[in-house]
C-alpha positions in Angstrom: -4.6 -17.4 28.3 -7.8 -16.5 27.3 -10.2 -17.2 24.4 -11.6 -14.6 21.4 -15.2 -14.2 20.6 -14.8 -17.0 18.1 -13.2 -19.5 20.8 -9.7 -19.0 19.6 -7.2 -19.7 22.3 -5.1 -16.2 22.6 -2.6 -14.5 24.8 -3.1 -10.7 25.0 0.1 -8.7 25.7 0.2 -4.8 26.6 1.0 -4.2 22.7 0.2 -7.4 20.9 -2.0 -10.4 20.9 -1.1 -14.0 19.9 -4.0 -16.3 18.6 -3.4 -20.0 18.1 -5.3 -21.4 15.1 -5.3 -25.0 14.1 -3.5 -25.9 11.2 -2.1 -29.1 9.1 0.8 -28.7 11.3 2.3 -27.3 14.5 4.2 -24.6 13.0 4.0 -20.4 13.4 3.4 -19.4 9.5 2.2 -15.8 9.9 2.1 -12.9 12.1 -0.6 -9.8 11.5 0.9 -6.7 12.7 -1.0 -3.3 12.8 1.2 -0.5 12.1 0.8 3.3 11.4 1.9 3.4 8.1 1.9 0.0 6.1 3.7 1.5 2.7 6.7 2.8 4.9 7.2 -0.9 6.5 6.6 -2.7 3.3 9.3 -0.2 1.7 11.7 -0.8 4.5 11.1 -4.7 4.3 11.9 -4.6 0.2 14.7 -2.5 1.0 16.2 -5.4 3.2 15.6 -7.8 0.5 12.4 -9.6 1.9 10.0 -11.1 -0.8 7.1 -8.6 -0.8 3.5 -9.8 -1.8 0.8 -7.1 -1.4 0.8 -5.9 2.0 2.9 -8.6 3.6 6.5 -10.0 3.5 8.2 -13.0 4.4 11.2 -13.8 6.7 12.2 -17.2 7.4 9.1 -19.1 6.1 6.9 -16.7 8.2 4.4 -14.3 6.8 4.4 -10.9 8.4 1.1 -9.6 7.4 0.6 -5.5 7.8 -2.8 -3.4 8.3 -3.8 -0.2 9.7 
């Protein structure tokens, strides 16, 4: 485990990074994903019935945020 440039603890894997940010409770509330086609992923989530809001969707109380 290391820390990012802002001092936030992070765990870096070959294709992803987990950052551990203090919040009001110990929960996983959001995940950020870099994808090749945000619209395609957003539409696939919508087709599966997930709540869509901008470039993010929600599954089981977790916000999945999409970016390029």
